[in-house]
N, C-alpha and C positions, 0 to 999 in steps of 0.2 A: 119305640125306637128299635131299629133292627139290631141284631147281634153284631153285625159288622160295624154299625155306627157306635155302639157301646164300646167296642174294642178300641176304636180310634180315639174316643174321648178319654178312656183310661190311659192309653199310651201317652197322649198329650199331657194329661195331668201329671203322670209320672215324670215325664221329661222336664216339666216346669219345676217340680219339686227338686229334682236332681240339680237343675241349674241354680235354683235358689240356694241349695245346700253348698254347692261348690263356690258360689259367689261369697257366701258367708265365710267359708274356710279361707278364701283368698284374702278377704278383708281382715280376718283374724291374723293371718300370716303376715300381712303387711303391717298390722299394728304391732305384732311381736317383733318383727324386723326393725320397725321404727324405734320401738322401746329399747331394743338391744343396741341400736346405733346411738340413741340418746345416752344410754348408760356408758357406752364406749367413749362417747364424746366427753362425758363428765370426768372420766378417769384418764388423766394425762399420764403418759409414760414418762416418768421423771427420774426414776431410780433404776440403776443397773446393778445387779448383784452377781458376783462371780465367786463360786465356792470351789474348793480344791478337788473333790472327788465324790462320786456316788457310791464308792465301794466300801465306805465306812458308815455304819448306822448313825454316827454323830452328825454327819452333814445332811443326811436325810431329815433328821430332826430339825435342823436349822431351816431347811427349805420349807418345811411345813409351817414352822413358827413364823417365818417371814410372810408367807401367804396369808396367814391369819392376822398378823399385825397390820397389814395394809388394807384390810377389808373396810374399815371405817374412816379411811382417808380419801381425799380427792385425787390421790395419785395411784398409779399402778407401777409395778416393777417387773422386769424380766430377769429370771434367775437362770444362769448358765453354769455348767460344771466343767472343770478343766481336766479331770481324770489324771491328775498328777503329772501333767505335761505342760511345762512353761510356754511352749510354742502355742499350744491350744489356748492357754490362759491369755496370752497376748492377742490371739485372734478373737477370743470372746470379748475382750475389752474393746477392740476395734469395731466389732459388730455393734456393741451397745452405744459407742460414741457416734457411730453412723446413724443411729436411730434418734439422736438428739437428747439423750439423757442429761440431767442437770447434776446428779450426784452419783458417784460410783462407790459401791461398797465392795471391797476386794479383800478376800482372804487368800493370800499368796501361797502357792505351793513352794516356790523358791523365792525367798525374801529379797534376794539381790536382783534376780532376773525381773521381778515385778516392778522394779524402779522405772524401767522404760515405759511400762503401761501407765504408771502413775504420772509420769512426765507428759505423756501423750494426752492424758485427761486434763492435766493442768493447762496445757497449751490450748485445749478446746474450751477452756473456761469452766470445766467441770470440777466440783469439789470432790476430794478423794478421802474416803473413810477406810482406814485399814482395819479389817475385821478379824478379831481373835489373834491373828499373827501380824507382827509389825513388818511393814515394807521397809527395807533398809537402804541406806546410802542415797537418799534423794531428799530434796526439800519440797517435793510435790505432794507430800502427805499432809492433809489438813487436820485430821483427827484420828485417834486410835481408840477403838471400842474393844475392850478385853476384860477378861477376868484377871485377878491378881495372880499372875503366873508364878511369881516367886513364892507366894503363899501356898500355891498348889504343891510345889516341891517340898516346902517345909512341912505341910500336913502329911505328905507321903513319908518323909523321913522320920517325923515324930511318931507315926504309927509303928514303924519298925522298931524304933528305940523303946517305945512303951511296951512292946511285946517280947523284948529280949531280956534274958536273965543270964547272969554269970559272964564268963569271958570266952573268947575264941569262937564266937558264933559266925559261921560262914555267911558272907554277904556277897550276893551277886548283883552287879549294877547293870542296868540297861537304860538306854536313852532314845530319844526320837531321832529326827533327821538333822544332819549337820547344816542343811540348807534352811532350816526353820529356826528363827530367833527364839521361839518359845522353848525349844529343846534346851537352850542355854539357860533360860530363866528357870525352868523346872529343875534342871540339874543344880543350878546355883542354890536354890532354896533347899533342896534335899541335902546337898553337901554341907551347907551351913549347920544343919542339925546333926547329920551323921558323922562329920569329921571328928568332933571331940570324942565320940564313942568309938571311932576307929583308932584314934590316937591312944586311947586308954585301954585298948585291947578287948573291948566288948564285942566288936566286930572284926573279922579278918576278911579283907577283900579277896575274892576267889577268882576273879576273871579279868583283871586289868592291871598290868604291871605299871602302867602310867599313873593310875590312881594310887597304887601302893607307894610309888616314888614321891607322891605329893601328899601322903596321908597326914603329915604334920603341919600342913598349910591350910588354914581355914578359908582365907579369901583368895580365890584363884583368879588369875587373869583370864581373859577370853581365850587367849591362845592355849593356856594350860587346860581349860575346860575342853577346848576343841581336841586336844591331844587325847583326852580320856574318852570323850564322846565318839571320836573316830574308832576306838576299839570296841565300843559297846553299843553302837548305833543299830537300831532296828529299822531305820528309815521309815518308821510308822507303817511297816509292812508285816502282816501276820507271818508269812512264810520266812521272811528274813529273820524275824524274831525266833521262830521255831528252829531254824537252822543254826542260828548263833547259840541258842540254849543247848542244843544237842552237841555242838562242838565244845562248848564250855564244860558240859558234864562228861564228855568223852575224855577230856584232858584232866579233869579234876581228880585229885587223890581222895581216898575214903575219908580223910580227916576234914575235907572240904565238902562233905555231904552230910548225911544224918539229918539234923534239924537246921534248916537253912532259912535265910531271909533274902527277899528279892525285891529290889527297887525296879518295878516295871513302869514305863512312862505313861501308858494309857490302857484303856480296857481291852482293846483289840489285841494288842501285843501281850497283855497280861494273861489272856485266855490261852494264847498259843504257848507262852512260856510255862504257865501252870500245867497244861496238859503234858508238856515235855518232862517237867520235873516229876510229875505224878507217875509217869511211866518208868522212871528210873528206880530199880529195886533198892538202891542204897539211900534213897531219900525217904526219911521217916516222916517228916512234916515240913511244911513251908508256910511262911507268912509272906504274902505278895500284895503289892499296891496296884492301883490303877487310877484312872480318872475318866470322867465323862458320863458316868452312870448310864451306860448303854444297856438296853434291855437284856441282851444275852449275858452280860456281866452281872446284872442284878440277879438273874437266875443262878449264876455261878456262886454268888455270895450266899444266897438262900441255901444252896446245896453244899456249901462249905468248900468250894473249889477255888474261890477267890476271896481274899481276906477283907478288902475294902475298896472303895472307889472315892475319888474326890468329886462330889456333885457340883457341877457348874450349871446353874439353871439357865438353859438356853432361852427360856421365855424372857428372862431379864436382859440377857445380852442382845437379843433381837430387838427388844423394846428400846434399849439404849441406842442401838444403831439407827432404828427408824426415827426415834426422837431427834437424834443428831441430824439426820437427813432432812426432816421436816423443818428443823430450825434453820438449816442452810437455805432451804427453799423459801423460807420467810425472810431471808436476808439478814439473819442474825447469826450469832456464834454460840455453839453448844457449851454447856458448863464443863469445866475441867477442874480436877482436884489434884492432879499430878502430871508430870511429863515423863516420856520415855525417849531416850536418845537413840536415834536410828543410825548414828554414825555421821550424820550431817546436820540434823535438826532435832531439837527437843520437841517432840510431838505431844500436843495436849491430849489428855485422856481422863477418864473417870472410871477406874477399874471396878468391876462388880465382885461381890464377895463369893466365897466358896465354902463348902461344908463337907466334912467327912461322913461317909455312909458305910456302915458295916451291918452285920447280922442283927445287932442290937437295936438299931434305929431305922432300918430300911422302910418299915411300914409307916412310921411316923413322918419321915422326911419325904418319901416319894409317893406313897399311896394316899395318906391323909391330906396331902397338899394338892392332890388332883393331878400331879405330874404324870403318873401312870395309874392304870386301873388294877385293882387287886386280881382281876381275872386274867391279866396279862401274864401271870406267873403261876407256877405249880408250887404249892406250899406244903410243908410237912404236916402230917396229920397227928 
């Protein structure tokens, strides 16, 4: 065979090999595509989830846990964030309804404004689960998945009481947002524990004349709580918390400084408030509360910059929400152990337990349980 013929044979053989290879890839690609389509077909979009913001670590935790919780179910969910904007929240709900969801899990930014979204869902035949925060003033809420929010406040208040000695201890009060029903429940729980110790002089309220005026009253009306919260609200915002703390300290006399006690509503605001108090040269020490067991606050607790947090195991809350959704999808009704009145309706619920975490038990509760990894934090040597 001549060299020219050999070259032609080699080229033809090479082209045949390439053609066979590309055909195999195309077949494999089609199989992968078909497999993906089959998987997608199996997973029906049945659950829509709307969370308040991506700006707080707490809600990123929830997003991750929801994604994990749905992996072994025949359903899929779409998760949207409202970024603290009621109008965006409403638009998110409308988007999910247009996609044919059967169950809406909604954590409202504004509990009253969210009523319209709940009613739109009800009109579309969609079950509404109020998640973590109660949607107010509508009968369109079917179920409420929450932690025991009053107990959260009680745990925060009790921690301050347990660490106070003597009389005349300066007490700085801070709360969440007036638009969030949970802010009232947290404050209610804390006030129930703190009020007797305010009345007997163990604590002296440093930053709310409304609270001072009500110091002898243990059971506050919602309007009375609103008057206090209006003075001490952080709006769940780090900068608002910082600015308010700075204003409080600038106004405070030296007898309201020294060794102080601080009711901070959650971990994010606690860090901002703690940093502000720590920077004041007239503050000798502080005991400060928090909640949510956010990673940055766990490091603060390890470092002695935050005293405690109330751990609310998001895995449990998400599991409860998904179980409730699956129960509705099966045509049944989820279990309830108590109800919460939203102004119009007693909404059935099964609140999840909470636990105090401080420097003494942080490893046991959060690391040994697998909630966080030990490597997530820097530990003292």
